[in-house]
C-alpha positions as semicolon CSV with decimal commas, in nm:
position;residue;x (nm);y (nm);z (nm)
1;X;1,811;1,082;-0,648
2;X;1,663;0,940;-0,966
3;X;1,603;0,569;-0,998
4;X;1,506;0,362;-1,295
5;X;1,140;0,273;-1,328
6;X;1,216;-0,097;-1,272
7;X;1,399;-0,031;-0,944
8;X;1,121;0,199;-0,821
9;X;0,855;-0,059;-0,905
10;X;1,054;-0,330;-0,730
11;X;1,087;-0,119;-0,415
12;X;0,715;-0,038;-0,431
13;X;0,628;-0,409;-0,460
14;X;0,851;-0,502;-0,166
15;X;0,700;-0,229;0,052
16;X;0,345;-0,334;-0,038
17;X;0,431;-0,695;0,041
18;X;0,591;-0,593;0,372
19;X;0,275;-0,405;0,471
20;X;0,010;-0,646;0,341
21;X;0,156;-0,980;0,452
22;X;0,138;-0,906;0,828
23;X;-0,211;-0,760;0,784
24;X;-0,339;-1,069;0,603
25;X;-0,172;-1,300;0,852
26;X;-0,313;-1,116;1,154
27;X;-0,663;-1,102;1,008
28;X;-0,648;-1,472;0,920
29;X;-0,554;-1,561;1,278
30;X;-0,828;-1,336;1,414
31;X;-1,088;-1,489;1,186
32;X;-0,970;-1,840;1,268
33;X;-1,028;-1,770;1,635
34;X;-1,355;-1,585;1,587
35;X;-1,504;-1,800;1,313
36;X;-1,296;-2,117;1,308
37;X;-1,591;-2,335;1,213
38;X;-1,678;-2,125;0,905
39;X;-1,569;-2,249;0,563
40;X;-1,260;-2,073;0,433
41;X;-1,449;-1,890;0,158
42;X;-1,670;-1,725;0,423
43;X;-1,371;-1,620;0,632
44;X;-1,208;-1,473;0,323
45;X;-1,531;-1,295;0,239
46;X;-1,474;-1,097;0,559
47;X;-1,094;-1,062;0,539
48;X;-1,055;-0,954;0,175
49;X;-1,265;-0,635;0,192
50;X;-1,072;-0,525;0,502
51;X;-0,740;-0,585;0,325
52;X;-0,854;-0,406;0,008
53;X;-0,979;-0,104;0,201
54;X;-0,656;-0,088;0,400
55;X;-0,452;-0,109;0,080
56;X;-0,650;0,153;-0,112
57;X;-0,691;0,410;0,164
58;X;-0,389;0,357;0,392
59;X;-0,106;0,135;0,266
60;X;-0,070;0,244;-0,098
61;X;-0,101;0,621;-0,028
62;X;0,148;0,594;0,259
63;X;0,401;0,407;0,044
64;X;0,357;0,652;-0,244
65;X;0,411;0,946;-0,008
66;X;0,722;0,779;0,133
67;X;0,866;0,711;-0,212
68;X;0,787;1,065;-0,326
69;X;0,967;1,208;-0,021
70;X;1,267;0,983;-0,086
71;X;1,278;1,073;-0,455
72;X;1,258;1,445;-0,376
73;X;1,519;1,426;-0,097
74;X;1,262;1,539;0,157
75;X;1,161;1,849;-0,037
76;X;0,796;1,903;-0,124
77;X;0,724;1,892;-0,497
78;X;0,758;2,223;-0,676
79;X;0,432;2,380;-0,791
80;X;0,387;2,388;-1,162
81;X;0,391;2,722;-1,339
82;X;0,041;2,772;-1,476
83;X;0,105;3,098;-1,655
84;X;0,126;3,056;-2,030
85;X;0,293;3,296;-2,261
86;X;0,191;3,292;-2,624
């Protein structure tokens, strides 16, 4: 099933939001309990790298794999033909 680029980007954004929001909320609560007397910029100095690492290495690749599977109807992508005829 082919979707327009705008629809695909919107779905991607919603999925990223759905994954990141609970992560940020949970980490904020954990940091509030563990370091409640720290200034907010110090708490965020700990939370932000964790969120970025989770996004780059877990969340974004998982969402891209999901969207690729949905776009290909569950089929793996076809290998490209590398033979060239001149």
